[in-house]
A tleap script that builds the chain and sets N, CA, C and O, in Angstrom:
source leaprc.protein.ff14SB
mol = sequence {
  NMET LEU THR GLU VAL ARG ARG HIE TYR ARG
  MET THR ARG LYS ASN VAL GLY THR MET THR
  ARG SER ARG CYS PRO ALA CYS ARG ARG GLU
  PHE VAL TRP GLN GLY ASN PRO HIE ARG PRO
  PHE CYS SER LEU ALA CYS ARG LEU ILE ASP
  LEU GLY THR TRP LEU ASP GLU GLY TYR ARG
  ILE GLU GLY GLU ARG PRO ASN GLU MET GLU
  ARG PRO ASP ASP VAL CPRO
}
set mol.1.N position { -95.566 -184.145 -204.491 }
set mol.1.CA position { -96.695 -184.721 -205.537 }
set mol.1.C position { -97.217 -183.331 -206.202 }
set mol.1.O position { -97.336 -183.247 -207.425 }
set mol.2.N position { -97.515 -182.267 -205.354 }
set mol.2.CA position { -98.174 -181.157 -206.006 }
set mol.2.C position { -97.145 -180.524 -206.989 }
set mol.2.O position { -97.520 -180.102 -208.083 }
set mol.3.N position { -95.787 -180.460 -206.572 }
set mol.3.CA position { -94.835 -179.892 -207.547 }
set mol.3.C position { -94.661 -180.704 -208.905 }
set mol.3.O position { -94.328 -180.169 -209.963 }
set mol.4.N position { -94.907 -181.962 -208.760 }
set mol.4.CA position { -94.904 -182.729 -210.071 }
set mol.4.C position { -96.164 -182.426 -210.797 }
set mol.4.O position { -96.060 -182.191 -212.001 }
set mol.5.N position { -97.315 -182.396 -210.257 }
set mol.5.CA position { -98.440 -181.935 -211.023 }
set mol.5.C position { -98.323 -180.610 -211.665 }
set mol.5.O position { -98.807 -180.434 -212.783 }
set mol.6.N position { -97.692 -179.636 -211.006 }
set mol.6.CA position { -97.463 -178.395 -211.622 }
set mol.6.C position { -96.507 -178.346 -212.699 }
set mol.6.O position { -96.662 -177.633 -213.691 }
set mol.7.N position { -95.397 -179.196 -212.482 }
set mol.7.CA position { -94.333 -179.300 -213.573 }
set mol.7.C position { -95.084 -179.813 -214.829 }
set mol.7.O position { -94.984 -179.252 -215.920 }
set mol.8.N position { -95.838 -180.909 -214.607 }
set mol.8.CA position { -96.551 -181.497 -215.839 }
set mol.8.C position { -97.450 -180.596 -216.484 }
set mol.8.O position { -97.552 -180.558 -217.710 }
set mol.9.N position { -98.173 -179.797 -215.635 }
set mol.9.CA position { -99.122 -178.857 -216.226 }
set mol.9.C position { -98.488 -177.739 -217.034 }
set mol.9.O position { -99.033 -177.291 -218.043 }
set mol.10.N position { -97.329 -177.300 -216.572 }
set mol.10.CA position { -96.482 -176.291 -217.262 }
set mol.10.C position { -95.976 -176.815 -218.627 }
set mol.10.O position { -96.064 -176.150 -219.659 }
set mol.11.N position { -95.433 -178.070 -218.558 }
set mol.11.CA position { -94.815 -178.756 -219.659 }
set mol.11.C position { -95.958 -178.969 -220.702 }
set mol.11.O position { -95.794 -178.677 -221.887 }
set mol.12.N position { -97.097 -179.476 -220.227 }
set mol.12.CA position { -98.165 -179.705 -221.188 }
set mol.12.C position { -98.617 -178.315 -221.863 }
set mol.12.O position { -98.698 -178.182 -223.084 }
set mol.13.N position { -98.881 -177.375 -221.010 }
set mol.13.CA position { -99.350 -176.103 -221.490 }
set mol.13.C position { -98.309 -175.457 -222.529 }
set mol.13.O position { -98.675 -174.825 -223.520 }
set mol.14.N position { -97.022 -175.681 -222.198 }
set mol.14.CA position { -95.888 -175.148 -223.129 }
set mol.14.C position { -95.824 -175.830 -224.435 }
set mol.14.O position { -95.556 -175.218 -225.469 }
set mol.15.N position { -96.082 -177.169 -224.391 }
set mol.15.CA position { -96.051 -177.955 -225.593 }
set mol.15.C position { -97.227 -178.010 -226.457 }
set mol.15.O position { -97.171 -178.517 -227.577 }
set mol.16.N position { -98.266 -177.513 -225.976 }
set mol.16.CA position { -99.530 -177.549 -226.744 }
set mol.16.C position { -99.498 -176.738 -228.087 }
set mol.16.O position { -100.178 -177.065 -229.061 }
set mol.17.N position { -98.735 -175.755 -228.068 }
set mol.17.CA position { -98.611 -174.846 -229.176 }
set mol.17.C position { -97.799 -175.499 -230.271 }
set mol.17.O position { -98.079 -175.295 -231.452 }
set mol.18.N position { -96.719 -176.344 -229.874 }
set mol.18.CA position { -95.790 -176.751 -230.773 }
set mol.18.C position { -96.242 -178.310 -231.360 }
set mol.18.O position { -95.715 -178.825 -232.346 }
set mol.19.N position { -97.203 -178.873 -230.637 }
set mol.19.CA position { -97.675 -180.284 -231.097 }
set mol.19.C position { -98.419 -180.099 -232.353 }
set mol.19.O position { -99.133 -179.113 -232.532 }
set mol.20.N position { -98.252 -181.108 -233.297 }
set mol.20.CA position { -99.030 -181.081 -234.538 }
set mol.20.C position { -100.277 -181.846 -234.278 }
set mol.20.O position { -100.320 -182.956 -233.747 }
set mol.21.N position { -101.283 -181.153 -234.701 }
set mol.21.CA position { -102.690 -181.756 -234.730 }
set mol.21.C position { -103.274 -182.214 -236.036 }
set mol.21.O position { -103.018 -181.594 -237.069 }
set mol.22.N position { -103.987 -183.190 -236.034 }
set mol.22.CA position { -104.511 -183.708 -237.319 }
set mol.22.C position { -105.965 -184.225 -236.961 }
set mol.22.O position { -106.351 -184.356 -235.800 }
set mol.23.N position { -106.763 -184.516 -238.125 }
set mol.23.CA position { -108.027 -184.978 -238.044 }
set mol.23.C position { -108.086 -186.537 -238.461 }
set mol.23.O position { -107.504 -186.981 -239.451 }
set mol.24.N position { -108.755 -187.199 -237.699 }
set mol.24.CA position { -109.071 -188.621 -237.946 }
set mol.24.C position { -109.813 -188.764 -239.227 }
set mol.24.O position { -110.829 -188.079 -239.353 }
set mol.25.N position { -109.459 -189.544 -240.181 }
set mol.25.CA position { -110.167 -189.799 -241.413 }
set mol.25.C position { -111.377 -190.506 -241.224 }
set mol.25.O position { -112.232 -190.475 -242.109 }
set mol.26.N position { -111.564 -191.178 -240.112 }
set mol.26.CA position { -112.718 -192.096 -239.913 }
set mol.26.C position { -113.815 -191.269 -239.145 }
set mol.26.O position { -114.972 -191.229 -239.563 }
set mol.27.N position { -113.434 -190.648 -238.071 }
set mol.27.CA position { -114.438 -189.888 -237.188 }
set mol.27.C position { -114.357 -188.433 -237.197 }
set mol.27.O position { -115.158 -187.746 -236.562 }
set mol.28.N position { -113.262 -187.867 -238.010 }
set mol.28.CA position { -113.058 -186.479 -238.033 }
set mol.28.C position { -112.751 -185.763 -236.758 }
set mol.28.O position { -112.758 -184.532 -236.725 }
set mol.29.N position { -112.485 -186.484 -235.716 }
set mol.29.CA position { -112.108 -185.896 -234.528 }
set mol.29.C position { -110.577 -185.423 -234.531 }
set mol.29.O position { -109.714 -186.079 -235.115 }
set mol.30.N position { -110.309 -184.264 -233.852 }
set mol.30.CA position { -108.984 -183.752 -233.856 }
set mol.30.C position { -108.169 -184.561 -232.735 }
set mol.30.O position { -108.668 -184.932 -231.673 }
set mol.31.N position { -106.816 -184.782 -233.136 }
set mol.31.CA position { -105.970 -185.616 -232.148 }
set mol.31.C position { -104.569 -185.088 -232.453 }
set mol.31.O position { -104.261 -184.571 -233.527 }
set mol.32.N position { -103.717 -185.269 -231.377 }
set mol.32.CA position { -102.362 -185.012 -231.420 }
set mol.32.C position { -101.602 -186.121 -232.134 }
set mol.32.O position { -101.697 -187.297 -231.786 }
set mol.33.N position { -100.796 -185.678 -233.211 }
set mol.33.CA position { -100.228 -186.622 -234.138 }
set mol.33.C position { -98.935 -187.272 -233.483 }
set mol.33.O position { -98.714 -188.460 -233.715 }
set mol.34.N position { -98.110 -186.576 -232.711 }
set mol.34.CA position { -96.870 -187.078 -232.178 }
set mol.34.C position { -97.200 -188.169 -231.026 }
set mol.34.O position { -98.042 -187.948 -230.155 }
set mol.35.N position { -96.525 -189.251 -231.101 }
set mol.35.CA position { -96.656 -190.352 -230.068 }
set mol.35.C position { -97.964 -191.177 -230.218 }
set mol.35.O position { -98.230 -192.068 -229.412 }
set mol.36.N position { -98.788 -190.863 -231.277 }
set mol.36.CA position { -99.902 -191.682 -231.487 }
set mol.36.C position { -99.649 -192.929 -232.180 }
set mol.36.O position { -99.285 -192.824 -233.351 }
set mol.37.N position { -99.777 -194.153 -231.659 }
set mol.37.CA position { -99.434 -195.411 -232.369 }
set mol.37.C position { -100.481 -195.746 -233.481 }
set mol.37.O position { -100.229 -196.568 -234.361 }
set mol.38.N position { -101.649 -195.081 -233.403 }
set mol.38.CA position { -102.657 -195.396 -234.405 }
set mol.38.C position { -102.828 -194.558 -235.577 }
set mol.38.O position { -103.776 -194.734 -236.341 }
set mol.39.N position { -101.823 -193.516 -235.783 }
set mol.39.CA position { -102.014 -192.476 -236.786 }
set mol.39.C position { -102.012 -193.172 -238.103 }
set mol.39.O position { -101.369 -194.208 -238.276 }
set mol.40.N position { -102.712 -192.622 -239.012 }
set mol.40.CA position { -103.301 -191.328 -239.190 }
set mol.40.C position { -104.813 -191.412 -238.440 }
set mol.40.O position { -105.631 -190.501 -238.559 }
set mol.41.N position { -105.033 -192.462 -237.762 }
set mol.41.CA position { -106.379 -192.526 -237.109 }
set mol.41.C position { -106.095 -192.094 -235.598 }
set mol.41.O position { -104.978 -192.059 -235.082 }
set mol.42.N position { -107.303 -191.771 -234.983 }
set mol.42.CA position { -107.170 -191.243 -233.515 }
set mol.42.C position { -107.118 -192.433 -232.554 }
set mol.42.O position { -106.579 -192.262 -231.460 }
set mol.43.N position { -107.647 -193.657 -232.881 }
set mol.43.CA position { -107.672 -194.669 -231.941 }
set mol.43.C position { -107.663 -195.841 -232.742 }
set mol.43.O position { -107.713 -195.809 -233.972 }
set mol.44.N position { -107.593 -197.001 -231.974 }
set mol.44.CA position { -107.601 -198.418 -232.465 }
set mol.44.C position { -109.012 -198.630 -233.079 }
set mol.44.O position { -109.149 -199.249 -234.134 }
set mol.45.N position { -110.003 -198.130 -232.430 }
set mol.45.CA position { -111.484 -198.377 -232.971 }
set mol.45.C position { -111.553 -197.722 -234.343 }
set mol.45.O position { -112.160 -198.350 -235.210 }
set mol.46.N position { -111.051 -196.620 -234.641 }
set mol.46.CA position { -111.180 -195.937 -236.043 }
set mol.46.C position { -110.307 -196.781 -237.000 }
set mol.46.O position { -110.663 -196.952 -238.166 }
set mol.47.N position { -109.155 -197.313 -236.505 }
set mol.47.CA position { -108.351 -198.158 -237.428 }
set mol.47.C position { -109.075 -199.398 -237.827 }
set mol.47.O position { -108.961 -199.856 -238.964 }
set mol.48.N position { -109.849 -199.969 -236.872 }
set mol.48.CA position { -110.420 -201.205 -237.186 }
set mol.48.C position { -111.708 -200.907 -238.041 }
set mol.48.O position { -112.036 -201.684 -238.937 }
set mol.49.N position { -112.392 -199.842 -237.773 }
set mol.49.CA position { -113.481 -199.531 -238.690 }
set mol.49.C position { -113.086 -199.295 -240.175 }
set mol.49.O position { -113.759 -199.772 -241.089 }
set mol.50.N position { -112.078 -198.615 -240.368 }
set mol.50.CA position { -111.466 -198.539 -241.734 }
set mol.50.C position { -111.021 -199.814 -242.243 }
set mol.50.O position { -111.311 -200.110 -243.402 }
set mol.51.N position { -110.289 -200.681 -241.453 }
set mol.51.CA position { -109.855 -201.959 -241.932 }
set mol.51.C position { -111.116 -202.810 -242.444 }
set mol.51.O position { -111.038 -203.580 -243.400 }
set mol.52.N position { -112.236 -202.595 -241.734 }
set mol.52.CA position { -113.512 -203.404 -242.074 }
set mol.52.C position { -114.105 -202.901 -243.357 }
set mol.52.O position { -114.614 -203.648 -244.192 }
set mol.53.N position { -114.008 -201.509 -243.481 }
set mol.53.CA position { -114.456 -200.971 -244.822 }
set mol.53.C position { -113.730 -201.499 -245.963 }
set mol.53.O position { -114.319 -201.814 -246.998 }
set mol.54.N position { -112.382 -201.616 -245.805 }
set mol.54.CA position { -111.493 -202.240 -246.930 }
set mol.54.C position { -111.829 -203.589 -247.053 }
set mol.54.O position { -111.933 -204.049 -248.190 }
set mol.55.N position { -112.027 -204.341 -246.032 }
set mol.55.CA position { -112.305 -205.882 -246.265 }
set mol.55.C position { -113.710 -206.059 -246.795 }
set mol.55.O position { -113.934 -207.076 -247.451 }
set mol.56.N position { -114.690 -205.181 -246.585 }
set mol.56.CA position { -115.915 -205.338 -247.186 }
set mol.56.C position { -116.108 -204.790 -248.554 }
set mol.56.O position { -117.196 -204.756 -249.129 }
set mol.57.N position { -115.038 -204.384 -249.011 }
set mol.57.CA position { -114.750 -203.725 -250.411 }
set mol.57.C position { -115.614 -202.500 -250.425 }
set mol.57.O position { -116.378 -202.328 -251.375 }
set mol.58.N position { -115.545 -201.582 -249.382 }
set mol.58.CA position { -116.446 -200.429 -249.438 }
set mol.58.C position { -115.634 -199.291 -250.204 }
set mol.58.O position { -116.172 -198.313 -250.723 }
set mol.59.N position { -114.366 -199.531 -250.204 }
set mol.59.CA position { -113.542 -198.390 -251.066 }
set mol.59.C position { -113.288 -199.134 -252.311 }
set mol.59.O position { -112.959 -200.319 -252.347 }
set mol.60.N position { -113.471 -198.313 -253.400 }
set mol.60.CA position { -113.106 -198.811 -254.665 }
set mol.60.C position { -112.263 -197.840 -255.453 }
set mol.60.O position { -112.342 -196.636 -255.206 }
set mol.61.N position { -111.419 -198.329 -256.439 }
set mol.61.CA position { -110.584 -197.500 -257.239 }
set mol.61.C position { -111.291 -197.597 -258.570 }
set mol.61.O position { -111.526 -198.686 -259.094 }
set mol.62.N position { -111.615 -196.476 -259.089 }
set mol.62.CA position { -112.303 -196.466 -260.387 }
set mol.62.C position { -111.245 -196.844 -261.411 }
set mol.62.O position { -110.059 -196.520 -261.349 }
set mol.63.N position { -111.872 -197.632 -262.443 }
set mol.63.CA position { -111.048 -197.910 -263.640 }
set mol.63.C position { -111.683 -199.106 -264.385 }
set mol.63.O position { -112.683 -199.667 -263.938 }
set mol.64.N position { -111.111 -199.462 -265.470 }
set mol.64.CA position { -111.715 -200.539 -266.100 }
set mol.64.C position { -111.375 -201.870 -265.426 }
set mol.64.O position { -110.229 -202.164 -265.083 }
set mol.65.N position { -112.387 -202.615 -265.266 }
set mol.65.CA position { -112.168 -203.893 -264.588 }
set mol.65.C position { -111.645 -204.999 -265.634 }
set mol.65.O position { -112.240 -205.116 -266.706 }
set mol.66.N position { -110.595 -205.767 -265.348 }
set mol.66.CA position { -110.111 -206.626 -266.188 }
set mol.66.C position { -111.004 -207.887 -266.295 }
set mol.66.O position { -111.526 -208.408 -265.310 }
set mol.67.N position { -111.137 -208.326 -267.524 }
set mol.67.CA position { -111.983 -209.527 -267.679 }
set mol.67.C position { -111.223 -210.854 -267.361 }
set mol.67.O position { -110.315 -211.238 -268.098 }
set mol.68.N position { -111.571 -211.479 -266.361 }
set mol.68.CA position { -110.790 -212.694 -265.894 }
set mol.68.C position { -110.972 -213.875 -266.793 }
set mol.68.O position { -110.148 -214.790 -266.817 }
set mol.69.N position { -112.030 -213.858 -267.516 }
set mol.69.CA position { -112.265 -215.033 -268.407 }
set mol.69.C position { -111.316 -215.031 -269.622 }
set mol.69.O position { -110.932 -216.082 -270.136 }
set mol.70.N position { -110.982 -213.902 -270.029 }
set mol.70.CA position { -110.062 -213.843 -271.303 }
set mol.70.C position { -108.692 -214.371 -270.986 }
set mol.70.O position { -108.125 -214.077 -269.933 }
set mol.71.N position { -108.117 -215.216 -271.975 }
set mol.71.CA position { -106.864 -215.669 -271.870 }
set mol.71.C position { -106.089 -215.260 -273.140 }
set mol.71.O position { -106.635 -215.145 -274.237 }
set mol.72.N position { -104.756 -215.047 -272.909 }
set mol.72.CA position { -103.945 -214.755 -274.120 }
set mol.72.C position { -103.933 -215.889 -274.993 }
set mol.72.O position { -103.983 -217.027 -274.526 }
set mol.73.N position { -103.858 -215.619 -276.497 }
set mol.73.CA position { -103.861 -216.601 -277.345 }
set mol.73.C position { -102.788 -217.710 -277.272 }
set mol.73.O position { -103.067 -218.875 -277.558 }
set mol.74.N position { -101.470 -217.296 -276.856 }
set mol.74.CA position { -100.480 -218.226 -276.847 }
set mol.74.C position { -100.454 -219.286 -275.580 }
set mol.74.O position { -99.533 -220.085 -275.410 }
set mol.75.N position { -101.517 -219.181 -274.784 }
set mol.75.CA position { -101.550 -219.908 -273.677 }
set mol.75.C position { -102.356 -221.226 -274.060 }
set mol.75.O position { -103.434 -221.110 -274.643 }
set mol.76.N position { -101.851 -222.460 -273.742 }
set mol.76.CA position { -102.628 -223.719 -274.338 }
set mol.76.C position { -103.888 -223.932 -273.413 }
set mol.76.O position { -104.677 -224.848 -273.645 }
savepdb mol mol.pdb
quit
């Protein structure tokens, strides 16, 4: 058991320098990119927070809003 713990510790310490780290766009916490099923977020909670912001129309794309009441002249 102790040997396995030491082996895991060595592998973890060796791979720390080669793992790509990124920042979560929701909470700005740093996380390891490889093997994270929630990327570009650090966790499921941050994914759901971002989804909620989209659904509440918190994010907007600037531009001219189309007038939905206008119809083309050739449509009866």
